[in-house]
N, C-alpha and C positions, 0 to 999 in steps of 0.2 A: 358636449357635456350632457349627462343624463340626470334626471331627477332620482331621488332615493327610491330603491325598489320597495315593494310592499313588505312590511314587517309583520309577522304574525302577532295578532292581538295579544296572545298569551304572554308575549315577551314584554308587554307594556305594564308599567306600574300605574294602574288607573286609579281614579278617585274611589271607585267601588272596592278595588283590591286593597287600597290603603286603609279604608274604613274597616275592612275585614281582617287586617293583619297589623294590629296596633303595636305589636312587640318586634316587628321586623327591624333589624339593625340598619342604620343609615349613616353615611359618611359625612355627618355634619361638621365634624372637626376639620377634616381634610378640605372642606369648602370654606373654611375661615370663620365659621360660626362658633360662638361660645355655647356652653351647655344651657345657660339660662335663656339664650336667644332661641335655641332649638325648642326648648320647653314652651316659650311664648308662642312660637309658630303653631305648635300642637294645640295650645289653648285657643288661639284665634280660629283655627280650623275645626276644632272639636274632634280631631283625629290626628293621626300622623300625616305629614305631608307626603304627596307622591314624590318620586324622584325629580320630576320636572318642577313641581312647586318648590322643592327644596333648593333646586338650582336657582330659581327666580329669586327666592328670598335671600339666598346667600350673596348674590351679586348686588341686589338692590339694598340690602342692609349693610353692605360694606362701608367702610369709612369714606371711600371715594364717592359713592353714590348717595349715601344717606346722611353724611355729616353728623353721625350720631354722637361723636365726642365734641363737636364744635358748635352745634346748633345753639346751645344755651348761651354761648358767648357771641356768636354772630348776630343774635337778636338786637344787640346794641346798635348795629348800623341802622336798623329801622327805627328803634326807639329814639335815637338821637338825630333823626332827620326831621327838620322843622318844615312847616308849610312853605316858608320862603325858599328853602333849598330845593323844593320840588317844582319850582316854577317852570323849568325847562325839561323836567323829567317826564317822558311819555310812557315808558315802561321801566319798571324797577326790578328789584331783587325777586327771584322766583321763576323768571322765564329763561329761555335759552340765552338771552343777552339783554342788557339794558339798552334803552333808546332815548336819545336826547334831541330835543328840538333845537336846530341851529339857525332857524329863521328862513324866511322866503319860501315856506312850505317844505323845506328840506329837513330830514332827520338823519341822525348818525347813530349806529349801534356799534358797540365795542365790548370786548371781554377778553380776559386772559385765563388760560388753563394750563395745567402742568401735565407733563408726561415723563416723570422722573425715573422711576424704577425701570420701565421698559427701555429707557435710553442708556441704562447701564448694561442691561442684558444684551441688547442688540442696538447699538447707538444709531445706526442709520435709520432703520425702520422705526425705532422708538421716537426719534425726533421728527421724522417725516410724517408719521401718522398723528403726532401731536399737532402739527400744522394743519393736516387735513381735518382733524376733529374740530378744531376751533373755527375753521372756515365754514364747516357745515352748521355750527351753532349760529353763526352770523347769517348764513343763507336761509336757515329755517325761519328767521324773523321777517323774511321778504326782501332782504337787502342784497345789493351787489357788493361782494367783498372787493375793497379797493386798496388795502394796505395791510402789511403784517409787521410785527416787531417781535423780538425774542430777548429774554433775559436768561443767560446761560451761566452755570456755575460748574467749575471743573476742579479736580484735585490739584495737588502741587504740580507746578509746571514741569518740574524735573523728575516726577515719578514715572517709572517705566510704563504704567498702564494709562497715563493721562493722554498720550498721543492717540491711542486706540479710540478713546471716547471722544476726544476733540475732533479727529478726522471724521468719525462716523456721524456725530451730531451735526457738525457744520455742513457736511455733505448732505445729510438728510434734510435739514432746514432749507438749504439752498436748492437741492434737487427737486423737492416737492413744490416749494413756492415758485421757483423759476418756471417749472413746467406749467403751473397754473396761470402764469403771467401776472403774478401778484407782487408788487414792489415791496421789498423789505426796507423800511425807512428808519429803523433805529433799534434801540435796546442796549444791551450790554453783555459783557462776558468777564468773569472774574475767576481767579485761581486761588485755591486755599486747600490745605491738606484736609480740612474738616469735610470736604466734599469728595474725598477720594473714592469711597465706595458708594456714594450717594450723589451723583451729579444731578443738577437741576436743569430742566428744559421747560421754561415757561413761555408759551407762545401767545401772542396777542393778535387779534384781527379786528379790522375796522370795516364796516359796511355802510353804504349810503342808500337812501330811499326817499321817496316823497311820503308825506304824512299818511296819505290814503293807502299806501302800500304796506303798512305794518300788518304783520300776520302773527297771531298767537295760535299755538297748537293745542287742540283739545278734541276729544271724540264726542261731538254733538250731532243730534239729528238721527232719530231712529230710522234704520234702513240704509243709512249711508255706508258706503263700502270702505274697507280698509285695504289699501294697496301698498305692497312692498315693491320698491323699484330701485334700480341701480345695479351694483355688482351682486353676484351670487353669494350665498352664505357658505363659508368654508370653515375649516377647523382652526384658523389662526386666531390667537388672542382669547381662547376659551379660558374663562376664569380670571381674566386679567383684572377686572375691577375688584373681585372679591379677595384676590390673593396678591397679585403682582403690585397693585397700587396701595396695598394696605399693610403688608407684613414686611418685616425686616428680612434680609438675606442672612441666613445662618449656615455655617458649615454642616453638611450632612442632611440637608433637606432640599435636594434638587427638585422634588415634586412641587415645591413652591415657586418654581420658575416656569410657568406655562409659556407657551410660544407667544412671541410678540406679534402684534398685528402687522400685516403686510399691506402697504399702500400702493395705489395706482393713481398718480396725479392726473394722468390723461383722462381716465374715467371720471375723476372728480371735476375736471374742467367741463366735460360734456354735461355732467350732472348739474353744475351751476347754471349753465345756459338753459338746460331743460327746465329746472325748477323756476327760474325767472320767467320763462314763457308760460309755465303752468299758472303762476301767480297772475301774470298779465292777462291771461285768457279767462281768469276767474273760474277755474274748473276745480279748485281745491278749497275745502273748508280750512285746512291747515296742513302743515308738513312738519314732521318731527325727524330729526337726524338720528341715526343709529350709531352711537359711539360706545361709551362704556356700558356694559351689560346688554348691548345689542337688542334683540327682539324683546327680551324681558323688560328692558327699560322703556322702549318705545311704546309697547302695548299698555303696560301698567300706567305710565305717565299720561298717555292720551286718555285712557279710560278714567283715571283718577281726576284729571282736569275737567272732564266732562260731567254732565249731570245724570248720565244713564249708566250703561255698561257696554261690554264688547264681547263678541264671540269670535274666536280665531280658530282656523284649521291649519295645522302645520304641514299637512300633506302637500299643499300647493306652494310652499316656500321653495324657491329655486335654489338648488344646492350645487356647490362645486365638488363636494365630497359626499357621495351617496351613502357612506357608512356612518354618518353622524346619527346619534340617537336624539331623542326629543330634548333632553336636557342640554345637550351640546348645541343643538340648533338654537335653543332659547338663549344660551350664554355666549355664543360666538360673537366676537367683536370684529368680524370681517368689516373692512372699511368700505367707503363710497356707497353706502346704502341709505335710503330715506323711506319714511312711511307717511302716506298721505291719507287723509279722510276726504272722500269724494262722494258727491250726491249721485244717485243712480243715473239720473238723466244726463249727467256730465261725464259718465264713465267712458263712453266711446270717444268723446273729444279728448279726455285725459290720455287714453291709450294711443290715440292718433299722434299726440304730441310726443309722448315717450317713444313711440315707434319712429317718428321722424328723426329723433336723436339717436336711434339705434340702442335704446336702453330697454332692458328686459323688465317687465312688470308682471305682477301676479296679485290678483285679489285674494287676500288671505284672511279676511274677516269682515264683520259687519257690526255696526253700532246698534245696540238694543236698549231696552229700558229695564234690564234686570238688576242693575246696580252691581253686577258681578263681572269679573273677567274670567271667561271660560275658554279653554283651549282643548281642541280635539286632535288626536293623531291616529290615523288609520281607523277612524270611526269610533274611537274610544275617548272618553273624557279623562284627560290627564292633569288638567288645572281647573280649579273652581275656587276662586278667592275674591275677597273684597279688594279691588285694586288700590284703595287708599292704604290698606295695611302693607302693601308691597312698596308703593311709590312714595308715600308721604307720612305715614304714621308708624315708621319703624322705631327702633330703640332710640332713646335720648338719654345720654349719660351725663351725670354731673361728676366728672372725673376729679378725684382729689388732686389738689395742687398746693405747693408751698414754695416760698422763696428758697432757692437752693442754699445749702450751707456754705458752698464755695463762693457765693456772690460777694461776701464781705471782703475776702482776700483779693478777689479780682478787681473790685472797685478801689481798694486801697493801694493797689499796685500802679500808682500814677507813673506816667512816662518820665523817666529821669535819664534818658539816653543822651547821647552826645549831640548838642546843638552846635552847628558850625559857627566858629567865632571869627574866622578870617574870610576874606574874599575867596581865596583858593578853596578853602573847605566848603564854603557855601556853593561854589560852582560844582564841586564834586557831588555834594548832596543833591543839588538840583538835577544834574544829569543822571544820578542814580535813581532819583524819583521818577523822572520822565521815561527812563528805560526799564523801570520795574515791571514785573508781570501784569500788574493791575492798572498801570497808568500809561503803558506804551500803546502804540497804535493798534487798532483793531482792523486795519485795512486788509490784512491777510484774510480775515474772516469775511468782512463785508464785501470784498471784491468777488466773493463767490456767490453773492446775492445780487439779483437784478433790482436796483433801487429806483429805476426811472421808467420801467415798463408801464404802459397805460397813459403816459404823458402828463400825469397830473401831480407828480411829485415836485413840490416847491422847495423842500429841504429834506435832507436825509443825513444819516451818520457819515462824517464826524460832526455834523451840526448838533447843537444842544438838544433839539427836538425834531421829530419828523413833522413835516407840514404837507398836507394833501389838499389840492383844489377839489371842491365838490361840484360847484356850478361854474361852467366855463363862461357863461354870459356875464356874470357879476364878479367872478373871482372869489366868491365866498368859499371858505374852507375851514379846516380844523388843524390844530397842532396837537401832537400826542407825545408825551414823554413818560418813560418808565424809570423809576429810581428805587434803590434799596441799599441802605448802608448797613450791611450785615454785621460789621464790626461794632458799630454803635449799638445795634440791637442786642448783641451779645453782652455788652457792658451794662445796658439798661434797656430792657425790652420795651417798656412804656415810652420812654423818651426817644429811643432809637427808632421805633415805628413812627412816631410823630415827626422825627427828622426826615424820614423817607417821604412822608406826605408833603412836608414843606419843600423838600428838594425838587420833587416832581412839579409841584405847584409853581415854584419859582422858575423852573426850566420852561414851562409853558408860557408864563407871563413874559419872560424875556423875549420871546418871539413877537410879542404884541397881542397874543391871544388871551381871551378872558377864560380863566380856568372854570370849568363848568361841571364836570362829573368825574367819578373815580371808579376804577375796577382794580381788584387786588388779587395777587397770587400768594397764598400763605403757605410757606414751606417750613415745617417744624419736625421735631423728633417724635418719639413715641408718646401717645396720649396716656399710656399706662405708666409712664415715668413722671412722678409729680414735679420734678424739675422742669422737664420739657413742657408739661401742661401749664405750669406757672408762666413760662416764657410766652406761650401761646395766649393765655388769658390776658397777660399784661400788654402784649402787643396789640391785641384786638381792642382793648380799652384805649390804648394810645391812638390807634387809627381812628376809632369812632369819635374820640374827643377832638382830635385834630381836624377831621372833616367837618364836624359841627362848628368849630371855631372859625374855620376858613369858609364855611358856607357851601361846601361841595358834597353832594350826596354820593354814597356808594351805590352803584347800579348792579353789582354782581361781581362774581369772581370765582375763586377756586381755593380749596384747601387740600394740601398734600401733607399727610402725617407719616409717621414711621420712617423718617429720613435720618436714620442713625444705626450704627452697628456697635457702638461702645457699651460699656457697662452702665446701667441706670444709676443715677445718683452721682456720677462723676462729671467733672467739668467738660470732658470731651466725649460725653455719651452720644451726642448727635451733632448734626451740622450746626453752624452758626444760625440762629433763628433768622430766617430770610423772608421778610414781608415786602414783597414786590408791589409797588404802587404805580398804577398807570393813570395819568390824568389827561383828560381831553379838554381842549380849549377851543373857543370859537374865534375865527378871524373873518372880518367883513370882506377883506381882499388879501389873498395870500401874497400878492405882489408886494405888499407893504410889510411883509414879515421881516423882522430885524435879523440880519445875518449874524453868525456867531464868530466871525473873524473880521479883521480890518483889511481893507484893500488900498487905502490911500496913505500917503505920507503927511505928516504935519497935523494930524488930528489929536487933540488933547484926550488923555485917558483919565477917567474918573473912577474911583472906588466908592460906591455907595454903601453905607453901613459901617458899623464899628467892628474893630478887631481886638480880640483878647488873646492872651497866651493860652490857647486851647489846642493841645497837641495829643491828648489821650485819644487812642483809637484812630489816630491820623495815619495817612499814608506814609509820612516821614517816619513815624514810629514803626510802621509795618516793615519798612526797608531795613530796620534794625532788629526785626524779629520780636517786636513787643506788642502785646495786646493787654491793656489794663487801664484802670482809672475810670473816669466818667466822661460821657460824651459832652460836646459843647452845650451851653445853655441855649434854649430855644424860646423866642418871643414870637408867637403866631400873630399877635396884633400887628407887630412890626412887619412880619412877612406879608400880611395882607396889604399894608400900606405900601411896602416896596413894590408889590405886584401892580398896584394902582399907578405908581410912578412910572414903572417900566412900560405899562400899556399906554399910558398917556404920552410918554416920550416917543414911543413908536408911532402912534397915531399922528402926533404933531411934528414929526420930523426932527426931533431933538437929539436922537441918537442914530448913528450909522452902523454900529455893531454892539453886541452885548454878549456877555458870558456870565453864567452863575459861578460864584466862587464857593466851591464846596470841597469835594475830595481833592487833596493836593494843595488846597488853599490858593492864594494869589499866585504862587509859583506855577501851578498847573493852568490856571486861567490865563495868565500872561503867555505861557508857552503855547497853549492851544489856540489862542487868538492870533498869535504870530504864525503858527504852523498852518492855519486854515488856508491862507492865501500866499504864504511865503513872504510876508512883509514884517520886518522887525519892529522893535519899539525900544524906547528908553524908559526905564522904570526908576522912579525916585521914591524911596521909602521914608524919607526924612519926616514928612508931615504926619504920616501914620504912626511912626515911632514916637514922635514927640507928643502927639495928641493922646495916644493910647498907652504910653509908657512901656513900649516894647523894644526889644533888641531887633536889629534887621532880620535875623533868622526867624524870630517869632512872628514878625509882621509878614514875612514871605511865606512861611509854611503853615501857619495857624489855619485851622479849619472852622473858625467861627462861622456861624450860620447868618442868614439874612443879609448877604452881601452880593453885589453884582459889579462887574467891571465893564464899563461902557466907553465907547469912543463917541465924541461929539463933533459935529461939523464946526469948523472954526467960526463961521458966521453966527452960529447958534450958541456959542459958549456963554455970552452974557445972559441970554434968556434962560438957558439951562441952569446956571448958577443961581439966578434970581428965583427960579421956581423951587429949587432945593432949599434955599435960605428961607423962603416964605413958609415952607412946610416945617422948617426947623429940624431937618433930618441930618444925621451925620454923613459927611462926605469928605473926600480928599482928592486933590488933583495929583495923580501918581505918575504922570509921565506923558509921553507923546509918541505917536506911531511913526514908523519910517525906518529906512536903512535896511541893511542886510544882516543885522545881528540883534539879539536880545541883550541889551546893555542895562544891567542893574547898577546904577551909578554908585561909585564908591566901593563896589563889591567885586563884580566880575562881568565878563562879557562872553557870550556864546554866539558864534555865527549861526544864522538860521540853517545853513547847510549842515553844520555839525549837529545841531539840535534835531533836524529832520532825520539824519542817519541814526542817531541814538534812539529816537522815538519809534522809527519804523522797523528796526532790525530784529528786536527780540522774538516776535512770533514766527516770522519766516525762518529765522535761524533754528528755532526749535522744531517747527512742524512742516516747513515747506519741503 
């Protein structure tokens, strides 16, 4: 490969030339900028921008990079974070990823990001590079990546295009993560026609480090060198952040589909080890990953985070494609690249380490005290900007929003479908639920992921949460769960988002871990549609309020907008509002994590919490093609108490298995508990029906929140019951484990073998 040949200076749009040609036309609209944004750039610079500057501003002022439509709402996360919530928070919002103190000198960093639109255009590379990008965010904090999760949303399972997207995305997630040797320990996948043209790929990564190994990226120290290392810069992904991640796909505008980034996981694996050695050798001031917006992002963010300025020369950027012009070099989103700030006296040692790992490096800049970001190409000045105006002080919009006119009709349309009245009908409904696209086994997907590589996975899907050991000597570790009830959030964005926080919080607590911190992936429609913007604003308010009430801070995350192809103002204008919540919890010893299924016969089954006839937005309603009404009532004070109970029971050996009762209700919780290890159970609904005034079908399929299904060692039953009675909490003894069938007494019986076949068959039948 060769570097770019010398380009005649006359062909460059220099700062001097820009100042002398104020009326020269520029393609600001094609780069995703609005007219007033272009005018603001001219005002900031006091002249028209050069083509290179225009490229930088276009990508850095995109929704994906600048959060210009979401900033005013995201501020609630910081405003509603109390000092008590920050006790374990070492790094919060605003850095590559949040960092949490988990004790014994260990810290964990985690974050979720989306790669949605690229995964529709080119599913394999879109999903693969989504994994690669979030891994580099974690790596830039100084942490070793130890686990991944992903939340996927696809179109209707029977749509002819869904298989293309599913195969590509699942192969991309697995192919990249497996090649890195990174265990994928959980997440979810759902099918709904609203995602047909807008699949969602939200990838989460977890990294571990000691406290003293935390690194933040900024360009400090006059004279320090700026080094670009890793893969060479090519033409893939140019304009991705400004257009692909920000605009809708409309017929007739193929120009808004730039090429998707191409990933090389084996290069990334070497890059991980190289970066960790660079950190350990103390030869870098900081490292910034190059993802969205490429060199434009890395240089402007490093300079903006520092107290001085930076000068960069593009001539020394190593290129895969020698035909790239300056703007394309700045905008390229070629993967597996990092940018480091290195003291001059450490440069030789830095280059020796990158050379050892056979990684190409080039000094492309220097930190100075100018307060400016300047970039030269072929000896000519093509960029001269205040880096804060590029990276941090971009447009901030207060987009108009209003409660949609169609919300009243949607919420009034309560589920009035057929509730099974006989045992045979209940059996049919149960099997239909368990074999439905969104409740059936995800094993066909997860079997394509390595869940146990590195040897520290204590639990992975199909368990309720992923559990990773951090310290082999003590067993200290973390549990991570991701949740998003998109149907509830469609019915009521505020309460639906709160339900997602509560569900993730409960899933982590069920393992015995203390819920500690939150990351979120917020996937919504167009911010220019007042309906979608209202959904977004309400969901953010719900997330912030729920986190404050539960005492768990938001450490960072991602916003993905423009996920819709329908007509603005219509009920189907965008995807269901999808607020994915990831919660991390701390375990003193992962060996004591509560399993999510029972293994022994003869253990009593208890349902903790109250059940109401809450079926709006439920999976049972979904199997009948219905979405309407109001989501279940949520009591976060009770959710917090329930978590305390589950954590204490795990610690004190009062439970042997536990599952959260959420999507699919008690029916799904009982089925999954039996399916986990192939041990049946007898379920008795009488006490729940009598106490809560329900029919058997309501008790079995209701999706009331704040509930958990637990098995108790026979010897501990008196102590367990006494503890619950002393707390005055609602509970019911709903059965006993054992046998080779799931027997709902007085209603129906399903052999575990038949249940397994019904649960496992749908995805392989459709996609294998």
